[in-house]
C-alpha positions as CSV (number, residue, x, y, z in Angstrom):
1,M,87.2,70.5,132.0
2,A,91.0,71.2,131.5
3,D,91.8,72.7,135.0
4,I,93.6,76.0,135.3
5,E,96.3,76.5,137.8
6,T,96.7,80.3,138.8
7,R,100.2,81.3,140.7
8,S,99.7,84.6,142.3
9,V,103.1,85.7,141.1
10,P,103.9,89.4,140.1
11,T,103.8,90.1,136.1
12,T,106.6,92.0,134.0
13,G,104.2,92.5,131.5
14,E,100.8,94.3,133.0
15,V,100.1,96.1,129.4
16,N,100.2,92.8,127.6
17,R,98.0,91.0,130.1
18,E,95.3,93.3,130.2
19,G,95.7,93.8,126.0
20,Y,95.2,90.3,125.7
21,D,92.4,90.0,128.1
22,R,90.8,92.5,125.8
23,W,91.3,90.7,122.6
24,S,90.7,87.2,124.1
25,G,87.2,87.2,123.4
26,F,87.6,87.9,119.2
27,Y,91.4,86.8,118.4
28,D,90.5,83.4,117.2
29,R,87.9,85.7,114.4
30,H,90.3,88.7,114.0
31,L,92.0,88.4,110.4
32,N,95.6,88.6,111.4
33,S,98.9,87.9,108.7
34,T,101.2,87.0,110.9
35,V,99.0,84.6,112.8
36,T,97.8,83.8,109.6
37,V,101.5,82.6,108.1
38,D,102.7,80.9,111.6
39,E,99.8,78.5,111.1
40,R,100.8,77.5,108.1
41,H,104.0,77.0,108.7
42,F,105.4,76.7,112.5
43,P,103.6,73.6,113.8
44,G,105.5,71.9,110.9
45,L,108.4,72.0,112.7
46,W,107.5,70.1,115.2
47,A,104.7,67.9,113.3
48,N,106.5,64.2,113.3
49,L,107.9,63.8,116.5
50,S,107.4,61.1,118.8
51,P,105.3,61.9,122.2
52,R,107.5,64.7,124.9
53,R,106.8,66.3,127.8
54,V,106.1,70.2,126.3
55,L,106.7,73.6,127.8
56,E,104.7,76.2,125.7
57,I,105.3,79.5,126.6
58,G,102.4,82.2,125.8
59,C,100.0,79.4,124.8
60,G,97.2,82.1,124.0
61,T,93.7,81.0,122.9
62,G,95.8,76.9,122.4
63,R,95.6,77.3,118.6
64,H,99.3,75.5,119.5
65,T,98.5,73.3,122.2
66,V,95.3,71.4,120.8
67,K,97.5,70.5,118.2
68,L,100.5,69.5,120.5
69,A,97.6,67.2,122.2
70,R,96.6,65.5,119.1
71,A,100.1,64.3,118.3
72,G,100.5,63.2,121.5
73,H,102.5,65.2,123.9
74,T,102.0,66.0,127.2
75,I,101.4,70.0,127.7
76,T,102.4,72.2,130.2
77,A,100.7,75.5,128.5
78,I,101.4,78.6,130.4
79,D,100.2,82.2,129.9
80,L,99.8,85.4,132.0
81,S,96.1,86.5,130.3
82,P,93.2,84.8,132.4
83,G,91.0,85.9,129.0
84,M,93.5,84.0,126.5
85,M,93.8,80.7,128.6
86,A,90.2,80.7,129.8
87,Q,89.6,80.4,125.4
88,A,92.3,78.0,125.7
89,R,90.9,75.6,128.3
90,Q,87.6,76.1,126.3
91,R,89.3,74.7,122.8
92,L,90.7,71.8,124.5
93,D,87.2,70.7,126.3
94,R,86.2,70.4,123.2
95,S,88.3,68.3,121.7
96,D,88.3,65.8,124.5
97,L,92.1,66.3,124.9
98,A,92.0,68.2,127.7
99,H,93.7,65.7,130.0
100,R,96.9,65.9,128.1
101,V,97.3,69.7,129.2
102,T,98.3,71.1,132.8
103,F,97.5,74.7,132.2
104,V,98.8,77.7,134.5
105,L,98.2,81.1,134.4
106,A,101.8,82.9,135.6
107,D,103.9,85.4,134.2
108,F,107.0,82.5,132.8
109,M,109.6,85.6,133.3
110,T,108.8,85.3,136.8
111,D,106.8,82.4,137.9
112,D,109.8,80.5,140.5
113,A,107.5,77.3,140.5
114,L,107.8,76.4,136.8
115,M,111.5,76.0,137.2
116,A,111.7,72.8,139.0
117,V,110.6,71.2,136.3
118,S,112.4,70.0,133.5
119,F,110.7,69.3,129.5
120,D,111.9,67.5,126.4
121,M,110.8,70.5,124.1
122,V,109.7,73.9,124.6
123,V,107.5,76.2,122.0
124,M,107.3,79.4,122.3
125,S,105.0,81.3,119.3
126,L,104.8,85.0,118.8
127,V,105.7,85.7,122.4
128,L,109.3,87.2,122.1
129,E,108.3,89.9,121.0
130,H,106.7,90.8,124.3
131,L,109.9,90.3,126.4
132,A,112.4,92.9,126.8
133,D,115.9,91.0,127.5
134,P,116.0,87.8,124.7
135,T,118.7,87.0,126.7
136,V,117.1,86.7,130.2
137,A,114.4,84.8,128.5
138,L,116.2,82.1,127.0
139,G,118.3,81.6,129.5
140,R,115.3,80.9,132.0
141,L,113.9,78.4,129.0
142,A,117.1,76.7,128.7
143,A,117.5,75.6,132.3
144,L,113.8,74.2,131.7
145,L,114.9,71.9,129.1
146,R,116.7,68.2,129.8
147,P,119.6,67.8,128.0
148,G,119.5,67.2,124.3
149,G,116.1,68.3,124.6
150,L,114.4,71.2,121.1
151,F,113.0,74.5,121.6
152,F,111.2,75.5,118.6
153,L,110.5,79.2,118.4
154,S,108.6,81.0,115.6
155,E,108.4,85.2,116.1
156,I,107.2,88.0,113.8
157,H,110.6,88.5,111.3
158,P,112.7,90.9,112.7
159,D,112.6,93.6,110.1
160,R,108.8,93.8,110.3
161,I,109.1,95.0,114.0
162,A,111.9,97.2,113.4
163,R,109.5,98.8,110.6
164,G,107.2,99.2,113.6
165,S,104.6,96.4,113.1
166,R,103.9,94.9,116.3
167,A,101.0,93.0,117.7
168,H,98.0,95.0,117.9
169,F,94.1,94.6,117.6
170,P,91.1,97.0,116.7
171,D,89.4,98.1,119.4
172,P,85.9,96.6,119.0
173,E,83.9,99.8,120.1
174,T,85.7,102.2,118.5
175,G,87.8,100.4,115.8
176,A,90.7,102.6,116.5
177,D,93.9,99.9,117.3
178,V,95.7,99.1,120.7
179,W,99.0,98.6,120.6
180,L,100.8,96.1,122.4
181,E,103.9,96.6,124.6
182,S,106.5,95.1,122.0
183,H,110.6,95.2,121.4
184,A,112.4,94.4,118.5
185,H,114.8,91.8,118.3
186,S,117.2,91.1,115.3
187,A,117.9,87.8,114.3
188,A,121.7,88.2,115.5
189,A,119.9,89.2,118.7
190,I,118.0,85.5,119.3
191,A,121.0,83.7,118.1
192,A,123.3,85.8,120.6
193,A,120.9,85.0,122.9
194,G,120.0,81.4,122.5
195,A,124.5,80.9,122.5
196,S,124.6,82.4,125.9
197,A,121.7,80.4,127.5
198,G,123.7,77.3,126.2
199,L,121.5,76.4,122.9
200,E,122.5,75.3,119.3
201,I,120.8,76.6,116.3
202,V,119.2,73.2,114.5
203,S,117.6,75.3,111.8
204,E,116.6,79.1,110.4
205,A,114.2,79.6,108.2
206,T,112.5,83.1,107.1
207,V,108.6,83.3,105.6
208,F,107.7,85.1,103.0
209,G,104.3,86.3,102.1
210,T,102.7,84.6,99.2
211,S,100.2,85.6,96.4
212,D,97.3,83.3,98.0
213,L,97.0,85.1,101.3
214,A,95.2,88.2,99.3
215,T,92.4,85.2,98.8
216,L,91.8,86.2,102.7
217,E,91.9,89.8,102.8
218,P,92.7,91.7,99.2
219,S,94.7,94.6,101.5
220,W,97.7,91.3,102.1
221,T,98.6,91.6,98.7
222,R,101.3,94.2,99.9
223,Y,103.0,91.2,101.9
224,R,104.1,89.2,99.0
225,G,107.8,88.7,98.6
226,Q,108.2,90.4,101.7
227,P,109.6,88.9,105.3
228,M,106.5,87.7,107.6
229,I,108.2,85.8,110.1
230,A,111.1,84.1,111.1
231,M,111.3,80.2,112.4
232,W,114.1,78.6,114.8
233,V,115.1,75.2,116.1
234,F,117.8,75.2,118.8
235,A,118.8,72.4,120.9
236,K,120.2,71.7,123.9
237,P,123.6,70.0,123.5
238,A,123.3,66.3,125.3
239,V,125.5,65.4,128.2
240,V,128.5,63.4,126.6
């Protein structure tokens, strides 16, 4: 069974820790258009890389963690929600790939013990919206990357966040929407945060909704042709 290293560090995301704990029991069964599009497109950015030492920030239920493990990477997966991490551990145990993963239950923004480690690659999916200051977040992240390392970022499209679309889930008892704490970061702000951290943009892409989303949920026909997620690949320049 995969072990979870729990660190007693303060968190800047108490609202989201509690929210994701509530969501964790049915997160993987809850139809979510943003997660669906992310699942389809984000893994392709890093699918063909040779095995590396990877930091996954905000691993959630482990949906990308298991893909990274199957690809032969050695992963440190950090998340602040005990409920989500418990789901991730179960997923990895079922896959017999738990030996490739070190789970850390802590807040990436306050866990200074993590800063003593370095990684070849960092993966962050649908997490940056929960971090108030992308410049601080990407600065911490860049300090963990080895020279020549890569940072893969997927996020709900900035235009959607600006219009009020952000992470939420239905309360299983009342059906009322529970909204998590989110922040609108423009594409320009994300690019500037990367530049401030000394990272260079390798690629940037917008993923648009397609008509086949409606086969999963009829109401998702409204997303056809609409920007759904944005994806970036950043690189930390190699030392010359």
